[in-house]
C-alpha positions, -999 to +999 in steps of 0.1 A: +095+163+199+096+128+205+087+102+187+051+087+198+040+052+190+004+044+193-025+027+181-061+030+170-086+016+191-107-008+163-108-042+159-075-059+145-073-070+114-060-105+104-040-090+076-042-054+073-032-040+040-037-013+013-039+018+034-045+051+022-059+085+033-085+102+018-083+136+025-113+151+015-135+128+035-110+130+066-113+089+064-082+064+067-093+032+042-075-004+046-086-034+036-081-069+057-073-090+029-079-126+032-103-133+063-137-125+054-124-102+032-135-064+038-128-028+033-125-011+065-127+033+068-127+051+099-145+088+095-115+106+110-142+138+115-174+123+132-158+091+152-167+062+130-159+032+123-178+007+096-169-021+072-179-028+035-178-065+030-163-080-002-168-115-021-129-120-024-098-117-016-088-076-016-053-061-021-057-025-020-080+008-024-083+042-037-110+062-035-130+070-070-134+103-087-174+104-080-177+083-054-168+049-034-138+030-042-116+009-073-107-019-052-083-050-066-093-085-063-105-114-078-080-111-100-096-078-118-104-039-110-138-034-089-161-001-086-174-006-050-203+013-033-216+014-001-245-014+003-244-024-035-229-056-053-191-050-071-192-036-103-164-045-126-142-025-143-115-052-162-092-072-158-053-081-170-055-101-196-035-141-195-029-139-157-010-166-141-033-190-124-009-183-094-009-148-097-024-123-072-030-083-080-013-069-051-005-032-039-017-002-059-021+035-064-034+059-083-016+087-101-028+128-096-042+117-133-060+091-123-042+063-133-045+027-110-005+008-107-007-021-094+017-045-088+013-082-088+026-114-076+031-150-075+013-168-046+039-192-037+066-162-034+091-178-056+083-177-095+082-142-116+054-139-129+045-104-112+040-077-137+033-035-125-004-030-144-017+003-152-054+009-156-058+041-173-092+061-171-107+046-203-100+012-188-080-007-206-051-024-186-012-021-198+018-043-183+042-017-180+069-040-162+070-078-154+098-100-141+083-098-102+083-119-074+060-100-052+056-066-068+051-041-040+054-004-028+039+016-053+046+050-046+056+084-067+081+110-062+062+146-052+064+156-091+055+121-098+082+122-121+095+087-101+079+059-096+093+033-071+084-003-064+099-028-048+097-067-043+095-079-012+113-115-021+143-100-040+149-074-011+153-047-032+130-014-040+137+002-075+133+035-092+117+049-126+113+079-144+077+083-154+059+103-174+029+113-158+015+128-194+015+093-207+019+070-181+047+055-192+078+047-177+115+043-185+155+041-167+142+013-142+172+012-118+176-001-081+173+024-057+181+005-019+184-027-012+175-043+022+191-080+020+212-069+048+185-055+069+163-080+093+126-080+070+116-074+031+099-038+017+063-042+018+042-012+016+054+023+011+046+059+014+064+096+002+069+128+027+070+161+014+105+159+010+105+135-017+119+103+007+110+067+010+093+049+037+093+012+040+075-012+058+099-039+069+078-070+072+090-094+095+118-074+103+088-047+127+100-018+119+091+013+094+129+025+072+129+062+056+157+063+027+166+088+012+153+098-027+181+122-037+215+096-019+195+060-022+210+059+023+191+049+047+181+079+067+161+062+099+144+033+110+120+031+136+110+001+156+077-015+161+060-035+187+044-056+157+065-081+141+049-077+105+040-041+092+024-037+061+016-007+046+019+031+056+001+063+045+002+098+062-028+112+071-044+133+099-057+168+095-018+181+091-012+148+072+018+144+096+015+117+112+024+080+098-003+049+100+006+017+098-017-012+090+002-046+105-010-083+102-013-113+129-015-139+099+010-161+110+015-151+147+010-184+167-005-180+201+029-174+220+036-145+196+000-133+195+006-135+238+037-111+231+024-087+202-012-077+213-015-045+191-006-069+157-034-069+132-042-035+145-036-001+131-007+022+142-002+060+146+035+076+146+039+113+155+061+141+160+082+125+126+086+157+120+073+153+080+040+154+067+037+135+034+008+129+008-031+118+007-040+093-019-053+109-056-079+095-071-091+070-100-108+092-128-129+068-152 
């Protein structure tokens, strides 16, 4: 089958991020981070698109076990329900003034892991935070510039995270029973590629798919060998996050950004800010796990 790249006929984002697929309700969910920050939802079953406006920059979301979403925004974690004000859950203690919560994802036991970043994209003030089911927050690791690309292996015995400014993707051993990490090592370096590692997804084979921000492509890296398996060129310069979805979980959806494009670049990249849909990949992936308080 020939690879196909299409886009969803929905309004463009300024800076789309945090893409997830919610299997139970067959919904694609993502965020528009900075300009009129909001959660965007597309219901595939009913062909409906809706938004939830939020009061500040929002970078990642996960479905809550009891409904709604948990989101990283305004320096903390919040419960978001339609037609309700955000409910504050918790904030990391001692966050640096220039530190922003960034990419996040839940494990199957209901913990929310979230990487953070330096807004100036220079200092190693980023961390991996873990919001536990009891609302407590732990620091699992630190010294990141832009913590990004959090993903789990199919058995959840490996945790991946990238640093977009260091051009590297790391892997750790992950203990799903207690949520601890160990044995940090380099998984893949993007230093010889065009673009920086951004949001990511894992397929059923355990391979790691990463959006290359500024690079206009998505790469797939073999989980066993750390070798580059595939590069998919995209019609936009700034892909940000990817997630497997669709009725068979075999389409790869991609959020994109137009925030850094000038007027002439926007003309050349009319799909910037749109949701892309890549099909005929020959592999499927996983839906989003839920936060369980």
